[in-house]
VEXSEZA-692467 format. One record per residue (C-alpha): residue in one letter; x, y, z. Coordinates in steps of 0.05 Angstrom, whole numbers, plus 5000, padded with zeros to 4 digits. Last residue first. Layout:
<sites>
res|px|py|pz
A|X|Y|Z
...
</sites>
This chain:
<sites>
res|px|py|pz
K|5505|2164|7733
E|5453|2205|7778
S|5410|2144|7779
V|5337|2142|7750
G|5294|2093|7791
A|5223|2123|7766
S|5196|2136|7830
D|5266|2180|7850
F|5275|2210|7776
T|5209|2234|7782
A|5138|2208|7754
M|5095|2263|7721
E|5021|2241|7747
R|5005|2303|7785
L|5052|2361|7765
L|5039|2342|7693
R|4973|2335|7705
A|4956|2400|7728
A|5007|2430|7673
A|4965|2398|7621
E|4891|2422|7650
V|4925|2497|7660
V|4950|2486|7574
P|4875|2463|7560
L|4846|2514|7593
A|4886|2570|7560
L|4840|2567|7493
C|4781|2574|7521
A|4807|2623|7578
G|4818|2671|7511
S|4755|2649|7477
G|4714|2674|7538
E|4671|2715|7496
G|4705|2780|7490
L|4734|2772|7414
R|4796|2813|7415
M|4847|2760|7401
G|4918|2784|7402
L|4948|2724|7414
D|4981|2730|7482
L|4967|2669|7520
L|4988|2641|7596
P|4987|2707|7616
A|5043|2743|7655
L|5002|2779|7722
G|5025|2828|7767
L|4953|2857|7785
H|4975|2921|7759
D|5011|2897|7692
L|4948|2839|7680
A|4893|2900|7692
A|4941|2948|7651
T|4947|2903|7591
A|4871|2883|7601
G|4855|2954|7588
P|4890|2961|7525
E|4841|2915|7495
H|4886|2866|7452
S|4864|2819|7502
R|4921|2780|7549
H|4909|2703|7554
G|4885|2653|7617
A|4911|2702|7670
V|4914|2644|7726
C|4894|2667|7791
C|4911|2626|7851
A|4955|2671|7889
L|4919|2731|7868
V|4854|2708|7914
D|4899|2705|7977
P|4884|2781|7994
A|4813|2778|7984
L|4799|2828|7921
A|4772|2892|7934
A|4846|2926|7917
A|4837|2892|7847
V|4773|2925|7833
A|4805|2988|7844
P|4872|2977|7817
V|4830|2958|7751
D|4786|3022|7750
S|4833|3073|7710
D|4840|3029|7650
M|4760|3043|7644
I|4692|3023|7661
H|4630|3056|7630
P|4583|3088|7674
R|4522|3059|7680
K|4459|3104|7646
R|4457|3050|7583
W|4450|2985|7630
E|4383|3032|7657
R|4369|3045|7588
L|4368|2968|7568
D|4335|2958|7635
D|4279|3001|7615
Q|4270|2970|7545
T|4259|2909|7573
V|4305|2848|7573
D|4266|2782|7570
G|4304|2712|7593
L|4364|2704|7600
Q|4424|2752|7577
I|4493|2741|7581
D|4546|2786|7597
P|4522|2830|7629
R|4535|2901|7614
Q|4578|2947|7643
R|4628|2894|7647
L|4679|2872|7696
N|4682|2795|7693
F|4689|2745|7743
S|4716|2682|7761
N|4703|2620|7800
V|4676|2575|7745
A|4693|2602|7677
I|4634|2602|7622
L|4647|2554|7564
K|4688|2496|7611
G|4646|2499|7675
I|4583|2493|7620
L|4603|2430|7598
D|4639|2393|7654
D|4598|2415|7716
K|4533|2433|7696
M|4520|2397|7628
Y|4554|2339|7656
R|4516|2335|7710
G|4451|2347|7681
M|4474|2295|7627
G|4478|2245|7690
S|4408|2259|7719
V|4379|2247|7649
I|4410|2185|7640
S|4395|2161|7714
V|4318|2180|7698
V|4315|2140|7639
A|4349|2083|7667
I|4304|2081|7725
L|4241|2094|7679
F|4266|2029|7639
T|4269|1998|7693
V|4203|2003|7725
G|4168|1992|7653
I|4206|1932|7652
T|4188|1900|7713
V|4116|1921|7708
G|4110|1894|7640
I|4142|1828|7668
V|4089|1826|7734
T|4036|1835|7686
F|4062|1773|7644
F|4072|1737|7693
S|3995|1753|7727
K|3971|1738|7665
L|4002|1671|7661
K|3983|1654|7732
Q|3905|1679|7696
V|3910|1618|7647
R|3938|1567|7697
I|3883|1580|7748
T|3822|1586|7690
E|3854|1524|7663
W|3845|1485|7736
A|3784|1511|7745
L|3753|1483|7680
R|3792|1414|7700
V|3754|1416|7768
A|3691|1435|7731
Q|3693|1380|7678
F|3718|1333|7732
F|3654|1344|7774
S|3611|1335|7707
M|3571|1393|7675
</sites>
């Protein structure tokens, strides 16, 4: 093998290795970019599920007074069910005690989404001095009245925040 052939072979090897290195860098870059995109999408979906979807399906900063839990996550044993059955039933007469346990400023921030067909709902609203946004006679109990009332509350908030006043719109008294 002559000297020129050895140099030519060396340059060819360097060129091939550079090409391999270039494609390796491109592959790693694509892989990292894809990983960042997937993590961002999963993070965004998690935030959406927590903030938007669940916040609209299950009321945030609200409470229910129930004998048994609304949602059962995980395995519930027979002992748990027996214990729940032993709990006292919640009656209309329990509403004043619950209302008294609320912080004084809480009622100023409360919005009654709807009036249930159940008599306890009317007693609770009357005692709390709240008028419901909706009175559709529903008795489903899964928060369906709150889901229907939520767009009304959102629309009212947007009107207060975004609606132009006569002064800002330049409407005169004439």
